[in-house]
N, C-alpha and C positions, 0 to 999 in steps of 0.2 A: 435465065438465071441472073445474067448481068443487069438486065432491065429491072427485074424484081429487086435486086440489091440496091440499085440506084434509087428506085422509088422508096424503098424502106429508109435509105439514108436521107432522102429529101424530107420524108415524113418526120423522122427523128429530129433533124435539124430545125424543121418548122416548129415542132413541139417544144424543143429546148428554147428556141427564140421566143415563142409565145410565153413560156414560163418566166424567162428572164424579163420580158416586157411587163408582164403582170406583176412580178415581184418588185420591179423598179417603181412601177406606178403605186403599188401598195406602200412601199417604203417612203415614197415622196409624200403620200397622203398622211401616213403615220407621223412623219416628221412635222408636217404642217399642223396636224392635230396636237402633237406634243407641245409645240411652241404656243399654239393658241390656248391650250389649257394651262400652261405653266409660265408663260412670259407675263410679267407684271411691270408696273411703272411706279416710281416713288417720286414725290416732291416733298421738300422739307425746308424748315427754317430753324436755325440754331443760334444761340447766344452764349458766348463763353467769356470767362474772366481768368486772366493769368493768376496762378497761385504763388508767384514769387513777387518781389517788390518792384517789378517793372511796370505795374499798373496798366496793363494792356487789356482792352476789351476787343472781342472779335465777333462779328456777325457772319453767318454762313447761310446761303440759300442755294439749293441745288436740285438736280434730277439724277436718279439712278434707274437703269434698266436692270430688272431683276429676273432671275430664272429660279423657279421653285424646284428643289431636288429632293430625292429620297422620301417618297411618300409612304408613311406608315398606314394611312387610311386615305380615302378620297378627300377628306376634310383637313387632314393634318400632314404637312410635310415637315421634315426634320431640319432642312437646310435651305437657305436662300443664298445665292451667289449673285453679286451685283457689280456693275461697272457704271461710272457716272462722272459728272462734271459739276462742280459747284463754284459759285462766286464767293469771295472773301472780302471783308472790309474790316481792317484793323484800326482801332482808335487808341492813340497814345494819350494818356491823361497828362495833365500839366505836371511837370517834375521839377526837381531842383538841380542846380549845377553841380552839387557835390556827388551825385550819382550818375551823371552823364545823360540824364533824361532831358528831353526838350523843354524849354520854358513855355512854349505854347502847344496846345493840343494839335495833333496831326492825324490825318486820315490816310491810310495806305491800302489801296485796292489790290486784289490778287485773285488767283483762281487755283483750284485743285482738281487734278485728274486722278480719279481714285478707283479702286476696286475693293470689295469687302465681302465678308462671309458672315451670315447671321445664323446662329444655332438656337433652335427653339428647344428649351429644356423643360418647360412646365406648362401644360395646358390647364386652363381654368374653365371648365365646361359650363359652370353655372352662369358665368357672364360672357361666355364665348370669347375668351381672351387667352393670350399666351405670353409667358415670360421668355425672354431670349437674352443670349450673350452675343455680342457683336465685336468683330475685330477686323482690322485693316493692317496687312503686313507692311506695305510700302506704297506711297503715292508720290506724285509730282506736285509740289506746291511752288507757285511762282508769284512773286510780289512785284509791284511797279517800281520799287527801289530796293536797295540793299536793306534787308530786314530780318530780324531786329537790328538795332544799331550795330555797326561793324560786322553785320552778317552778309548774306548774299541774296541775289534776286531769285535764283533757282535753289530749291530746297527739297529735302526728302521729308515726307509726312507719314504719320501713322495715327491710329486711334484705337481705343478699346471702349466698350460701353455695355451697359445693362439697361434693359428696357422692357416695355410691355406693349403688345399689340391688342387692340380692342375695336369693336365695331362702332361705326358712326354712319348713320343713314345708308346702310347697305354697302358701305365701304370699310376698308381696314385703316384705322388710324393708329399711330404709335407715338410713344414718348420714350426718349432715351437719355439716360445720364451718361455723359461721354467725357473721356479724357482725350485731349487733342495735343499733338506734338508736331512741330516742324523745326528742322535745323539743316545745316549744310553737310552734315556727315563727317566733318573734319575732326581732328583731335579736340579735346575739351577746351583747351585754352584759345582755340581759333574757331569755336563753334557756338556762337550766340544762338539760343533756341527760344522758341515760343512754346510754353507749356501752359495749358489752360484746361479748366473744367467747365462744363456747360450742360445746358438742357437743349435737346433737339426734338422738335415735333413735326410730324408729317403725315401724309396719306399714301396708302398703297392701293393701286387699283389695276 
């Protein structure tokens, strides 16, 4: 009786162990397949112009790692969530002494560590394209000097945008109209900000 009970116990434990091992292996494979199916990469280039009288131009080039989420169909996902890093290059136009701008043009390099969410709101099946809304809650923007004038090196950034994704040579290309903001987050009187509107173009693959 005791030997039979021990054998049964060993068989049950072996069975449970086997199920756990198979389940773990299946989950691992599923996880790999999920990322293989849904992990994308973006490269992009943007050009912005400030919409106040500070006459600042901004170039942006970067990379985002993107995860496609909430699949409505195999070809259509509702949301992209991304994290990335981009290089910034700000150009101050020649200004006058009466507004505190520099007499000679300056170039200020920087970078942005960002995360963003893209919501696809309208598929256009005839041209295999999609309209999307894009937003970034908060990013880290750092400049090589205190920027803008009387600002800080480390800043908080954000952006919102409207764009379209479309096919180019079996890849996804996109164009975004975007509003860009960076500032130090302090009260208004001590918070010089860069506010700009621009066009961003890129590829997702």
